[in-house]
Predicted model as a PDB file, atoms N, CA, C, CB and O in Angstrom, pLDDT in the B-factor column:
MODEL        1                                                                  
ATOM      1  N   MET A   1      41.261 -51.835 -73.973  1.00 89.00           N  
ATOM      2  CA  MET A   1      41.546 -50.478 -73.627  1.00 89.00           C  
ATOM      3  C   MET A   1      42.935 -50.416 -73.016  1.00 89.00           C  
ATOM      4  CB  MET A   1      40.486 -49.918 -72.673  1.00 89.00           C  
ATOM      5  O   MET A   1      43.436 -51.412 -72.495  1.00 89.00           O  
ATOM      6  N   THR A   2      43.545 -49.264 -73.078  1.00 95.00           N  
ATOM      7  CA  THR A   2      44.887 -49.161 -72.528  1.00 95.00           C  
ATOM      8  C   THR A   2      44.851 -48.810 -71.040  1.00 95.00           C  
ATOM      9  CB  THR A   2      45.692 -48.118 -73.297  1.00 95.00           C  
ATOM     10  O   THR A   2      43.892 -48.225 -70.536  1.00 95.00           O  
ATOM     11  N   ASP A   3      45.915 -49.182 -70.370  1.00 96.00           N  
ATOM     12  CA  ASP A   3      45.984 -48.988 -68.923  1.00 96.00           C  
ATOM     13  C   ASP A   3      45.898 -47.525 -68.500  1.00 96.00           C  
ATOM     14  CB  ASP A   3      47.257 -49.579 -68.398  1.00 96.00           C  
ATOM     15  O   ASP A   3      45.569 -47.224 -67.352  1.00 96.00           O  
ATOM     16  N   ARG A   4      46.187 -46.636 -69.408  1.00 96.00           N  
ATOM     17  CA  ARG A   4      46.100 -45.213 -69.082  1.00 96.00           C  
ATOM     18  C   ARG A   4      44.657 -44.790 -68.764  1.00 96.00           C  
ATOM     19  CB  ARG A   4      46.647 -44.374 -70.244  1.00 96.00           C  
ATOM     20  O   ARG A   4      44.435 -43.823 -68.035  1.00 96.00           O  
ATOM     21  N   PHE A   5      43.684 -45.520 -69.314  1.00 96.00           N  
ATOM     22  CA  PHE A   5      42.280 -45.164 -69.158  1.00 96.00           C  
ATOM     23  C   PHE A   5      41.528 -46.076 -68.189  1.00 96.00           C  
ATOM     24  CB  PHE A   5      41.605 -45.193 -70.495  1.00 96.00           C  
ATOM     25  O   PHE A   5      40.297 -46.076 -68.169  1.00 96.00           O  
ATOM     26  N   GLU A   6      42.253 -46.845 -67.396  1.00 96.00           N  
ATOM     27  CA  GLU A   6      41.622 -47.774 -66.464  1.00 96.00           C  
ATOM     28  C   GLU A   6      40.711 -47.057 -65.465  1.00 96.00           C  
ATOM     29  CB  GLU A   6      42.686 -48.563 -65.719  1.00 96.00           C  
ATOM     30  O   GLU A   6      39.585 -47.497 -65.233  1.00 96.00           O  
ATOM     31  N   LYS A   7      41.174 -45.987 -64.887  1.00 96.00           N  
ATOM     32  CA  LYS A   7      40.369 -45.262 -63.901  1.00 96.00           C  
ATOM     33  C   LYS A   7      39.078 -44.753 -64.536  1.00 96.00           C  
ATOM     34  CB  LYS A   7      41.170 -44.085 -63.304  1.00 96.00           C  
ATOM     35  O   LYS A   7      38.008 -44.861 -63.938  1.00 96.00           O  
ATOM     36  N   SER A   8      39.172 -44.207 -65.724  1.00 96.00           N  
ATOM     37  CA  SER A   8      37.982 -43.711 -66.420  1.00 96.00           C  
ATOM     38  C   SER A   8      37.008 -44.842 -66.705  1.00 96.00           C  
ATOM     39  CB  SER A   8      38.373 -43.014 -67.727  1.00 96.00           C  
ATOM     40  O   SER A   8      35.800 -44.675 -66.537  1.00 96.00           O  
ATOM     41  N   ALA A   9      37.511 -45.977 -67.129  1.00 95.00           N  
ATOM     42  CA  ALA A   9      36.656 -47.128 -67.434  1.00 95.00           C  
ATOM     43  C   ALA A   9      35.921 -47.599 -66.190  1.00 95.00           C  
ATOM     44  CB  ALA A   9      37.486 -48.279 -68.022  1.00 95.00           C  
ATOM     45  O   ALA A   9      34.737 -47.931 -66.256  1.00 95.00           O  
ATOM     46  N   LYS A  10      36.604 -47.630 -65.065  1.00 96.00           N  
ATOM     47  CA  LYS A  10      35.969 -48.050 -63.824  1.00 96.00           C  
ATOM     48  C   LYS A  10      34.878 -47.067 -63.398  1.00 96.00           C  
ATOM     49  CB  LYS A  10      37.013 -48.189 -62.717  1.00 96.00           C  
ATOM     50  O   LYS A  10      33.817 -47.473 -62.925  1.00 96.00           O  
ATOM     51  N   ILE A  11      35.145 -45.793 -63.569  1.00 97.00           N  
ATOM     52  CA  ILE A  11      34.138 -44.777 -63.224  1.00 97.00           C  
ATOM     53  C   ILE A  11      32.912 -44.916 -64.115  1.00 97.00           C  
ATOM     54  CB  ILE A  11      34.729 -43.355 -63.353  1.00 97.00           C  
ATOM     55  O   ILE A  11      31.785 -44.903 -63.619  1.00 97.00           O  
ATOM     56  N   VAL A  12      33.111 -45.046 -65.406  1.00 97.00           N  
ATOM     57  CA  VAL A  12      31.995 -45.168 -66.347  1.00 97.00           C  
ATOM     58  C   VAL A  12      31.187 -46.425 -66.079  1.00 97.00           C  
ATOM     59  CB  VAL A  12      32.506 -45.174 -67.788  1.00 97.00           C  
ATOM     60  O   VAL A  12      29.957 -46.376 -66.068  1.00 97.00           O  
ATOM     61  N   SER A  13      31.852 -47.545 -65.864  1.00 97.00           N  
ATOM     62  CA  SER A  13      31.110 -48.778 -65.604  1.00 97.00           C  
ATOM     63  C   SER A  13      30.318 -48.659 -64.302  1.00 97.00           C  
ATOM     64  CB  SER A  13      32.071 -49.987 -65.539  1.00 97.00           C  
ATOM     65  O   SER A  13      29.191 -49.148 -64.219  1.00 97.00           O  
ATOM     66  N   SER A  14      30.885 -48.026 -63.305  1.00 97.00           N  
ATOM     67  CA  SER A  14      30.180 -47.834 -62.044  1.00 97.00           C  
ATOM     68  C   SER A  14      28.968 -46.920 -62.216  1.00 97.00           C  
ATOM     69  CB  SER A  14      31.127 -47.259 -60.995  1.00 97.00           C  
ATOM     70  O   SER A  14      27.898 -47.196 -61.675  1.00 97.00           O  
ATOM     71  N   LEU A  15      29.135 -45.844 -62.959  1.00 98.00           N  
ATOM     72  CA  LEU A  15      28.020 -44.921 -63.211  1.00 98.00           C  
ATOM     73  C   LEU A  15      26.893 -45.589 -63.984  1.00 98.00           C  
ATOM     74  CB  LEU A  15      28.511 -43.699 -63.976  1.00 98.00           C  
ATOM     75  O   LEU A  15      25.738 -45.173 -63.890  1.00 98.00           O  
ATOM     76  N   ASN A  16      27.223 -46.617 -64.743  1.00 97.00           N  
ATOM     77  CA  ASN A  16      26.230 -47.352 -65.519  1.00 97.00           C  
ATOM     78  C   ASN A  16      25.681 -48.555 -64.762  1.00 97.00           C  
ATOM     79  CB  ASN A  16      26.833 -47.805 -66.831  1.00 97.00           C  
ATOM     80  O   ASN A  16      25.009 -49.406 -65.347  1.00 97.00           O  
ATOM     81  N   GLY A  17      25.962 -48.629 -63.469  1.00 97.00           N  
ATOM     82  CA  GLY A  17      25.410 -49.674 -62.638  1.00 97.00           C  
ATOM     83  C   GLY A  17      26.149 -50.998 -62.700  1.00 97.00           C  
ATOM     84  O   GLY A  17      25.626 -52.017 -62.249  1.00 97.00           O  
ATOM     85  N   LEU A  18      27.351 -51.002 -63.249  1.00 96.00           N  
ATOM     86  CA  LEU A  18      28.153 -52.218 -63.367  1.00 96.00           C  
ATOM     87  C   LEU A  18      29.529 -52.014 -62.746  1.00 96.00           C  
ATOM     88  CB  LEU A  18      28.289 -52.634 -64.840  1.00 96.00           C  
ATOM     89  O   LEU A  18      30.537 -52.049 -63.453  1.00 96.00           O  
ATOM     90  N   PRO A  19      29.585 -51.802 -61.430  1.00 95.00           N  
ATOM     91  CA  PRO A  19      30.861 -51.471 -60.790  1.00 95.00           C  
ATOM     92  C   PRO A  19      31.932 -52.558 -60.906  1.00 95.00           C  
ATOM     93  CB  PRO A  19      30.623 -51.181 -59.349  1.00 95.00           C  
ATOM     94  O   PRO A  19      33.125 -52.268 -60.817  1.00 95.00           O  
ATOM     95  N   ASP A  20      31.509 -53.794 -61.102  1.00 93.00           N  
ATOM     96  CA  ASP A  20      32.477 -54.890 -61.205  1.00 93.00           C  
ATOM     97  C   ASP A  20      32.626 -55.395 -62.633  1.00 93.00           C  
ATOM     98  CB  ASP A  20      32.064 -56.036 -60.301  1.00 93.00           C  
ATOM     99  O   ASP A  20      33.076 -56.520 -62.850  1.00 93.00           O  
ATOM    100  N   TYR A  21      32.252 -54.573 -63.608  1.00 93.00           N  
ATOM    101  CA  TYR A  21      32.327 -54.998 -65.006  1.00 93.00           C  
ATOM    102  C   TYR A  21      33.777 -55.338 -65.359  1.00 93.00           C  
ATOM    103  CB  TYR A  21      31.776 -53.888 -65.954  1.00 93.00           C  
ATOM    104  O   TYR A  21      34.681 -54.526 -65.158  1.00 93.00           O  
ATOM    105  N   PRO A  22      33.987 -56.541 -65.884  1.00 93.00           N  
ATOM    106  CA  PRO A  22      35.366 -56.945 -66.195  1.00 93.00           C  
ATOM    107  C   PRO A  22      35.832 -56.404 -67.551  1.00 93.00           C  
ATOM    108  CB  PRO A  22      35.480 -58.471 -66.183  1.00 93.00           C  
ATOM    109  O   PRO A  22      35.073 -56.390 -68.520  1.00 93.00           O  
ATOM    110  N   PHE A  23      37.045 -55.976 -67.598  1.00 92.00           N  
ATOM    111  CA  PHE A  23      37.646 -55.580 -68.858  1.00 92.00           C  
ATOM    112  C   PHE A  23      39.133 -55.894 -68.814  1.00 92.00           C  
ATOM    113  CB  PHE A  23      37.404 -54.077 -69.145  1.00 92.00           C  
ATOM    114  O   PHE A  23      39.708 -56.129 -67.751  1.00 92.00           O  
ATOM    115  N   VAL A  24      39.728 -55.892 -69.975  1.00 95.00           N  
ATOM    116  CA  VAL A  24      41.138 -56.268 -70.106  1.00 95.00           C  
ATOM    117  C   VAL A  24      41.928 -55.042 -70.525  1.00 95.00           C  
ATOM    118  CB  VAL A  24      41.328 -57.428 -71.134  1.00 95.00           C  
ATOM    119  O   VAL A  24      41.516 -54.286 -71.405  1.00 95.00           O  
ATOM    120  N   MET A  25      43.059 -54.862 -69.883  1.00 96.00           N  
ATOM    121  CA  MET A  25      43.913 -53.709 -70.167  1.00 96.00           C  
ATOM    122  C   MET A  25      45.138 -54.143 -70.967  1.00 96.00           C  
ATOM    123  CB  MET A  25      44.346 -53.015 -68.857  1.00 96.00           C  
ATOM    124  O   MET A  25      45.700 -55.217 -70.749  1.00 96.00           O  
ATOM    125  N   ILE A  26      45.531 -53.287 -71.888  1.00 96.00           N  
ATOM    126  CA  ILE A  26      46.811 -53.463 -72.580  1.00 96.00           C  
ATOM    127  C   ILE A  26      47.660 -52.239 -72.283  1.00 96.00           C  
ATOM    128  CB  ILE A  26      46.615 -53.661 -74.135  1.00 96.00           C  
ATOM    129  O   ILE A  26      47.128 -51.181 -71.946  1.00 96.00           O  
ATOM    130  N   PRO A  27      48.974 -52.371 -72.405  1.00 95.00           N  
ATOM    131  CA  PRO A  27      49.840 -51.231 -72.113  1.00 95.00           C  
ATOM    132  C   PRO A  27      49.623 -50.066 -73.088  1.00 95.00           C  
ATOM    133  CB  PRO A  27      51.297 -51.668 -72.153  1.00 95.00           C  
ATOM    134  O   PRO A  27      49.470 -50.261 -74.293  1.00 95.00           O  
ATOM    135  N   HIS A  28      49.614 -48.887 -72.544  1.00 96.00           N  
ATOM    136  CA  HIS A  28      49.517 -47.649 -73.322  1.00 96.00           C  
ATOM    137  C   HIS A  28      50.920 -47.275 -73.772  1.00 96.00           C  
ATOM    138  CB  HIS A  28      48.857 -46.487 -72.488  1.00 96.00           C  
ATOM    139  O   HIS A  28      51.867 -47.502 -73.019  1.00 96.00           O  
ATOM    140  N   PRO A  29      51.095 -46.729 -74.924  1.00 95.00           N  
ATOM    141  CA  PRO A  29      50.135 -46.352 -75.949  1.00 95.00           C  
ATOM    142  C   PRO A  29      49.989 -47.429 -77.018  1.00 95.00           C  
ATOM    143  CB  PRO A  29      50.547 -45.044 -76.589  1.00 95.00           C  
ATOM    144  O   PRO A  29      50.693 -48.438 -77.008  1.00 95.00           O  
ATOM    145  N   VAL A  30      49.059 -47.191 -77.939  1.00 95.00           N  
ATOM    146  CA  VAL A  30      48.945 -48.069 -79.103  1.00 95.00           C  
ATOM    147  C   VAL A  30      49.131 -47.296 -80.402  1.00 95.00           C  
ATOM    148  CB  VAL A  30      47.591 -48.773 -79.105  1.00 95.00           C  
ATOM    149  O   VAL A  30      49.458 -47.885 -81.432  1.00 95.00           O  
ATOM    150  N   ALA A  31      48.928 -46.004 -80.363  1.00 94.00           N  
ATOM    151  CA  ALA A  31      48.948 -45.196 -81.588  1.00 94.00           C  
ATOM    152  C   ALA A  31      50.248 -45.310 -82.373  1.00 94.00           C  
ATOM    153  CB  ALA A  31      48.707 -43.757 -81.245  1.00 94.00           C  
ATOM    154  O   ALA A  31      50.219 -45.343 -83.603  1.00 94.00           O  
ATOM    155  N   ASN A  32      51.362 -45.369 -81.703  1.00 95.00           N  
ATOM    156  CA  ASN A  32      52.642 -45.403 -82.406  1.00 95.00           C  
ATOM    157  C   ASN A  32      53.249 -46.802 -82.498  1.00 95.00           C  
ATOM    158  CB  ASN A  32      53.612 -44.487 -81.725  1.00 95.00           C  
ATOM    159  O   ASN A  32      54.392 -46.957 -82.928  1.00 95.00           O  
ATOM    160  N   ASN A  33      52.487 -47.819 -82.094  1.00 97.00           N  
ATOM    161  CA  ASN A  33      52.998 -49.190 -82.150  1.00 97.00           C  
ATOM    162  C   ASN A  33      52.950 -49.725 -83.572  1.00 97.00           C  
ATOM    163  CB  ASN A  33      52.196 -50.106 -81.216  1.00 97.00           C  
ATOM    164  O   ASN A  33      52.005 -49.465 -84.317  1.00 97.00           O  
ATOM    165  N   ASP A  34      53.981 -50.474 -83.936  1.00 97.00           N  
ATOM    166  CA  ASP A  34      53.946 -51.137 -85.242  1.00 97.00           C  
ATOM    167  C   ASP A  34      53.098 -52.404 -85.146  1.00 97.00           C  
ATOM    168  CB  ASP A  34      55.386 -51.476 -85.733  1.00 97.00           C  
ATOM    169  O   ASP A  34      52.662 -52.780 -84.057  1.00 97.00           O  
ATOM    170  N   ASP A  35      52.866 -53.054 -86.266  1.00 97.00           N  
ATOM    171  CA  ASP A  35      52.014 -54.240 -86.298  1.00 97.00           C  
ATOM    172  C   ASP A  35      52.523 -55.339 -85.367  1.00 97.00           C  
ATOM    173  CB  ASP A  35      51.918 -54.773 -87.716  1.00 97.00           C  
ATOM    174  O   ASP A  35      51.733 -56.000 -84.694  1.00 97.00           O  
ATOM    175  N   ALA A  36      53.820 -55.530 -85.330  1.00 98.00           N  
ATOM    176  CA  ALA A  36      54.384 -56.581 -84.483  1.00 98.00           C  
ATOM    177  C   ALA A  36      54.104 -56.313 -83.004  1.00 98.00           C  
ATOM    178  CB  ALA A  36      55.894 -56.700 -84.719  1.00 98.00           C  
ATOM    179  O   ALA A  36      53.769 -57.233 -82.259  1.00 98.00           O  
ATOM    180  N   MET A  37      54.238 -55.079 -82.587  1.00 97.00           N  
ATOM    181  CA  MET A  37      53.982 -54.722 -81.191  1.00 97.00           C  
ATOM    182  C   MET A  37      52.499 -54.887 -80.856  1.00 97.00           C  
ATOM    183  CB  MET A  37      54.433 -53.275 -80.912  1.00 97.00           C  
ATOM    184  O   MET A  37      52.159 -55.388 -79.784  1.00 97.00           O  
ATOM    185  N   LEU A  38      51.618 -54.470 -81.764  1.00 97.00           N  
ATOM    186  CA  LEU A  38      50.189 -54.629 -81.521  1.00 97.00           C  
ATOM    187  C   LEU A  38      49.797 -56.101 -81.443  1.00 97.00           C  
ATOM    188  CB  LEU A  38      49.388 -53.933 -82.615  1.00 97.00           C  
ATOM    189  O   LEU A  38      48.975 -56.488 -80.613  1.00 97.00           O  
ATOM    190  N   ARG A  39      50.393 -56.924 -82.317  1.00 97.00           N  
ATOM    191  CA  ARG A  39      50.136 -58.362 -82.253  1.00 97.00           C  
ATOM    192  C   ARG A  39      50.590 -58.938 -80.918  1.00 97.00           C  
ATOM    193  CB  ARG A  39      50.842 -59.085 -83.404  1.00 97.00           C  
ATOM    194  O   ARG A  39      49.903 -59.778 -80.336  1.00 97.00           O  
ATOM    195  N   GLN A  40      51.726 -58.497 -80.438  1.00 97.00           N  
ATOM    196  CA  GLN A  40      52.244 -58.991 -79.163  1.00 97.00           C  
ATOM    197  C   GLN A  40      51.344 -58.581 -78.009  1.00 97.00           C  
ATOM    198  CB  GLN A  40      53.661 -58.475 -78.928  1.00 97.00           C  
ATOM    199  O   GLN A  40      51.049 -59.390 -77.128  1.00 97.00           O  
ATOM    200  N   LYS A  41      50.914 -57.347 -78.011  1.00 97.00           N  
ATOM    201  CA  LYS A  41      50.018 -56.888 -76.954  1.00 97.00           C  
ATOM    202  C   LYS A  41      48.720 -57.698 -76.970  1.00 97.00           C  
ATOM    203  CB  LYS A  41      49.716 -55.382 -77.115  1.00 97.00           C  
ATOM    204  O   LYS A  41      48.215 -58.087 -75.917  1.00 97.00           O  
ATOM    205  N   ALA A  42      48.187 -57.949 -78.160  1.00 96.00           N  
ATOM    206  CA  ALA A  42      46.963 -58.746 -78.274  1.00 96.00           C  
ATOM    207  C   ALA A  42      47.199 -60.172 -77.794  1.00 96.00           C  
ATOM    208  CB  ALA A  42      46.457 -58.754 -79.726  1.00 96.00           C  
ATOM    209  O   ALA A  42      46.368 -60.731 -77.079  1.00 96.00           O  
ATOM    210  N   ALA A  43      48.303 -60.752 -78.174  1.00 98.00           N  
ATOM    211  CA  ALA A  43      48.615 -62.126 -77.762  1.00 98.00           C  
ATOM    212  C   ALA A  43      48.769 -62.216 -76.246  1.00 98.00           C  
ATOM    213  CB  ALA A  43      49.902 -62.618 -78.455  1.00 98.00           C  
ATOM    214  O   ALA A  43      48.375 -63.211 -75.636  1.00 98.00           O  
ATOM    215  N   ASP A  44      49.329 -61.200 -75.654  1.00 97.00           N  
ATOM    216  CA  ASP A  44      49.541 -61.201 -74.204  1.00 97.00           C  
ATOM    217  C   ASP A  44      48.222 -61.220 -73.427  1.00 97.00           C  
ATOM    218  CB  ASP A  44      50.357 -59.981 -73.797  1.00 97.00           C  
ATOM    219  O   ASP A  44      48.146 -61.833 -72.363  1.00 97.00           O  
ATOM    220  N   VAL A  45      47.194 -60.564 -73.941  1.00 97.00           N  
ATOM    221  CA  VAL A  45      45.927 -60.487 -73.212  1.00 97.00           C  
ATOM    222  C   VAL A  45      44.875 -61.468 -73.731  1.00 97.00           C  
ATOM    223  CB  VAL A  45      45.382 -59.084 -73.288  1.00 97.00           C  
ATOM    224  O   VAL A  45      43.819 -61.611 -73.114  1.00 97.00           O  
ATOM    225  N   ALA A  46      45.134 -62.133 -74.830  1.00 98.00           N  
ATOM    226  CA  ALA A  46      44.147 -63.049 -75.419  1.00 98.00           C  
ATOM    227  C   ALA A  46      43.624 -64.090 -74.427  1.00 98.00           C  
ATOM    228  CB  ALA A  46      44.755 -63.758 -76.611  1.00 98.00           C  
ATOM    229  O   ALA A  46      42.415 -64.316 -74.382  1.00 98.00           O  
ATOM    230  N   PRO A  47      44.484 -64.733 -73.631  1.00 98.00           N  
ATOM    231  CA  PRO A  47      43.945 -65.714 -72.679  1.00 98.00           C  
ATOM    232  C   PRO A  47      42.950 -65.105 -71.686  1.00 98.00           C  
ATOM    233  CB  PRO A  47      45.082 -66.361 -71.916  1.00 98.00           C  
ATOM    234  O   PRO A  47      41.955 -65.740 -71.337  1.00 98.00           O  
ATOM    235  N   ARG A  48      43.206 -63.916 -71.246  1.00 96.00           N  
ATOM    236  CA  ARG A  48      42.288 -63.240 -70.307  1.00 96.00           C  
ATOM    237  C   ARG A  48      40.966 -62.903 -70.995  1.00 96.00           C  
ATOM    238  CB  ARG A  48      42.937 -61.946 -69.743  1.00 96.00           C  
ATOM    239  O   ARG A  48      39.904 -63.020 -70.383  1.00 96.00           O  
ATOM    240  N   ILE A  49      41.020 -62.489 -72.248  1.00 96.00           N  
ATOM    241  CA  ILE A  49      39.800 -62.185 -72.994  1.00 96.00           C  
ATOM    242  C   ILE A  49      38.960 -63.452 -73.157  1.00 96.00           C  
ATOM    243  CB  ILE A  49      40.142 -61.577 -74.378  1.00 96.00           C  
ATOM    244  O   ILE A  49      37.747 -63.430 -72.946  1.00 96.00           O  
ATOM    245  N   VAL A  50      39.601 -64.541 -73.530  1.00 97.00           N  
ATOM    246  CA  VAL A  50      38.885 -65.809 -73.673  1.00 97.00           C  
ATOM    247  C   VAL A  50      38.249 -66.200 -72.344  1.00 97.00           C  
ATOM    248  CB  VAL A  50      39.837 -66.925 -74.165  1.00 97.00           C  
ATOM    249  O   VAL A  50      37.098 -66.635 -72.307  1.00 97.00           O  
ATOM    250  N   GLU A  51      38.986 -66.048 -71.272  1.00 96.00           N  
ATOM    251  CA  GLU A  51      38.454 -66.364 -69.941  1.00 96.00           C  
ATOM    252  C   GLU A  51      37.192 -65.564 -69.637  1.00 96.00           C  
ATOM    253  CB  GLU A  51      39.512 -66.091 -68.868  1.00 96.00           C  
ATOM    254  O   GLU A  51      36.198 -66.122 -69.172  1.00 96.00           O  
ATOM    255  N   LEU A  52      37.230 -64.262 -69.899  1.00 94.00           N  
ATOM    256  CA  LEU A  52      36.077 -63.415 -69.626  1.00 94.00           C  
ATOM    257  C   LEU A  52      34.878 -63.788 -70.491  1.00 94.00           C  
ATOM    258  CB  LEU A  52      36.439 -61.959 -69.846  1.00 94.00           C  
ATOM    259  O   LEU A  52      33.739 -63.763 -70.024  1.00 94.00           O  
ATOM    260  N   LEU A  53      35.133 -64.132 -71.741  1.00 93.00           N  
ATOM    261  CA  LEU A  53      34.049 -64.443 -72.665  1.00 93.00           C  
ATOM    262  C   LEU A  53      33.430 -65.813 -72.449  1.00 93.00           C  
ATOM    263  CB  LEU A  53      34.544 -64.348 -74.060  1.00 93.00           C  
ATOM    264  O   LEU A  53      32.293 -66.052 -72.856  1.00 93.00           O  
ATOM    265  N   THR A  54      34.159 -66.704 -71.820  1.00 95.00           N  
ATOM    266  CA  THR A  54      33.669 -68.073 -71.698  1.00 95.00           C  
ATOM    267  C   THR A  54      33.325 -68.507 -70.278  1.00 95.00           C  
ATOM    268  CB  THR A  54      34.678 -68.997 -72.246  1.00 95.00           C  
ATOM    269  O   THR A  54      32.823 -69.614 -70.080  1.00 95.00           O  
ATOM    270  N   ARG A  55      33.582 -67.667 -69.298  1.00 92.00           N  
ATOM    271  CA  ARG A  55      33.263 -68.075 -67.933  1.00 92.00           C  
ATOM    272  C   ARG A  55      31.754 -68.034 -67.688  1.00 92.00           C  
ATOM    273  CB  ARG A  55      33.988 -67.173 -66.925  1.00 92.00           C  
ATOM    274  O   ARG A  55      31.020 -67.258 -68.300  1.00 92.00           O  
ATOM    275  N   ARG A  56      31.334 -68.876 -66.795  1.00 82.00           N  
ATOM    276  CA  ARG A  56      29.921 -68.949 -66.430  1.00 82.00           C  
ATOM    277  C   ARG A  56      29.759 -68.434 -65.002  1.00 82.00           C  
ATOM    278  CB  ARG A  56      29.376 -70.411 -66.564  1.00 82.00           C  
ATOM    279  O   ARG A  56      30.475 -68.838 -64.086  1.00 82.00           O  
ATOM    280  N   GLU A  57      28.820 -67.553 -64.850  1.00 77.00           N  
ATOM    281  CA  GLU A  57      28.520 -67.020 -63.525  1.00 77.00           C  
ATOM    282  C   GLU A  57      27.417 -67.857 -62.886  1.00 77.00           C  
ATOM    283  CB  GLU A  57      28.102 -65.525 -63.607  1.00 77.00           C  
ATOM    284  O   GLU A  57      26.526 -68.371 -63.563  1.00 77.00           O  
ATOM    285  N   GLY A  58      27.502 -67.976 -61.571  1.00 64.00           N  
ATOM    286  CA  GLY A  58      26.421 -68.611 -60.830  1.00 64.00           C  
ATOM    287  C   GLY A  58      26.577 -70.044 -60.775  1.00 64.00           C  
ATOM    288  O   GLY A  58      25.746 -70.733 -60.184  1.00 64.00           O  
TER     289      GLY A  58                                                      
ENDMDL                                                                          
END                                                                             
């Protein structure tokens, strides 16, 4: 999700009983980005996504 919607995402996750739900932000906007820019944004956050998907709680 883009950073422009971070506040909304936090509110929704909290309303759904998951106030600490982790998510990864990319810079807004994406609509007018070319393929190279979108690839770069994805590459920039990929390590954080892998971390979230592979970490063990408890």
